C-alpha positions in Angstrom: 0.0 0.0 0.0 2.8 2.4 0.9 4.6 1.6 -2.3 1.5 2.5 -4.3 1.4 5.9 -2.7 5.1 6.4 -3.3 4.6 5.6 -7.0 1.6 7.9 -7.2 3.5 10.8 -5.6 6.4 10.2 -7.9 4.2 10.3 -10.9 2.5 13.5 -9.7 5.9 15.1 -9.1 7.2 14.0 -12.5 4.2 15.7 -14.1 4.2 18.8 -11.9 7.9 19.6 -12.0 8.2 20.6 -15.7 5.1 22.8 -15.3 6.6 24.6 -12.3 9.9 25.2 -14.1 8.2 26.5 -17.2 6.5 29.2 -15.2 8.4 32.4 -16.0 6.6 34.5 -13.4 5.9 34.3 -9.7 3.0 36.3 -8.3 3.5 37.6 -4.7 0.4 38.7 -2.9 -0.1 40.6 0.3 -3.0 42.5 1.9 -3.5 45.3 4.4 -6.5 47.0 6.1 -5.5 50.6 5.4 -7.3 53.1 3.1 -5.9 53.7 -0.3 -5.0 57.3 0.7 -2.8 56.1 3.6 1.0 56.1 3.2 1.3 52.4 3.9 -0.9 51.6 0.9 0.9 54.1 -1.5 4.3 52.7 -0.4 3.1 49.2 -0.8 2.0 49.9 -4.4 5.4 51.6 -5.0 7.2 48.5 -3.6 5.3 46.2 -5.8 6.2 48.2 -8.9 9.9 48.2 -7.8 9.9 44.5 -7.3 8.5 43.9 -10.7 11.0 46.3 -12.3 14.1 45.1 -10.5 13.4 41.4 -11.2 12.7 42.1 -14.9 9.1 40.8 -14.3 10.0 37.5 -12.7 8.1 38.6 -9.6 4.9 40.6 -9.7 
């Protein structure tokens, strides 16, 4: 029984790994409870743009 699960997990990993490496972009998400006019929000938006720019779009 354990061997069947090991084979199943190996097959899933073999299928999923090429898909993961083919992904050219990683999406980072975060949230906050501040209003859009608050400095925390505006700086967060700036940081997101900088991350995207400095990683050449690998992270958004």
